[in-house]
C-alpha positions in Angstrom: 26.3 113.9 114.4 25.3 117.0 112.3 27.5 118.8 110.3 28.2 122.5 112.2 29.3 124.1 109.1 32.9 124.6 110.8 36.2 123.8 110.3 37.3 121.6 113.4 41.0 123.4 112.8 39.5 126.4 113.6 37.9 125.6 116.6 40.7 123.9 117.6 42.8 127.3 117.3 40.0 129.3 118.8 40.4 127.2 121.9 43.7 126.8 122.2 44.0 130.4 122.1 41.4 130.9 124.5 43.3 128.6 126.7 46.3 130.4 126.4 45.2 133.6 127.3 43.8 132.2 130.3 46.7 130.5 131.7 48.4 133.9 130.5 46.0 135.9 133.1 46.3 133.4 135.4 49.9 133.4 135.7 50.2 137.5 135.7 47.7 137.1 138.7 49.5 135.0 140.5 52.6 136.8 140.1 51.2 140.1 140.8 49.7 137.7 144.2 52.6 136.3 145.3 54.8 139.9 144.9 52.2 141.2 147.4 52.5 138.7 149.7 56.0 138.6 149.4 56.6 134.9 148.6 59.8 135.9 146.7 60.7 132.2 145.1 57.3 132.0 144.1 57.7 134.9 141.7 60.7 134.0 139.7 58.7 130.9 139.4 55.7 132.0 138.2 57.6 135.1 135.8 58.6 132.0 134.1 55.3 130.7 133.6 54.0 133.7 132.0 56.7 134.2 129.8 55.7 130.8 128.3 52.0 132.1 128.0 52.7 134.6 126.3 55.0 133.3 124.2 52.5 130.5 123.5 50.1 133.4 122.8 52.5 135.2 120.2 53.6 131.4 118.4 49.3 131.5 117.8 49.6 134.6 116.4 52.2 134.0 114.1 50.4 130.8 112.5 47.3 133.4 112.2 49.9 135.7 110.3 51.1 132.8 107.9 48.1 131.4 106.5 46.8 131.6 102.8 44.2 130.9 100.4 44.7 128.7 97.8 42.0 128.5 94.7 41.4 125.4 93.9 38.9 126.1 91.6 35.0 124.3 91.4 34.9 120.8 90.1 33.3 120.1 86.8 31.1 117.5 86.9 31.6 114.3 85.0 29.0 112.4 83.7 28.6 108.6 85.6 29.1 106.9 83.0 31.6 108.5 80.4 33.1 107.0 77.1 36.6 105.4 77.8 39.0 108.0 75.9 40.0 106.7 72.7 43.6 105.1 72.4 45.2 105.8 68.7 
């Protein structure tokens, strides 16, 4: 497999966000249809699902804000056959 230069965790995060957005949109559309059609029992259940999908999106947004960058520095190359340190 050829490296893509992308961090798989970032790709997973983007996929999760896209799925959560699609889920929220689908729930909102289903809730609107249920209200139009008078399916009152479905409206309540769909509303609960929509609130859950919106909460998932909020969690993703909160995680995105908590990221910090850590400077690990640049490694210094060492000779392959370095002399062991001298012991006193």
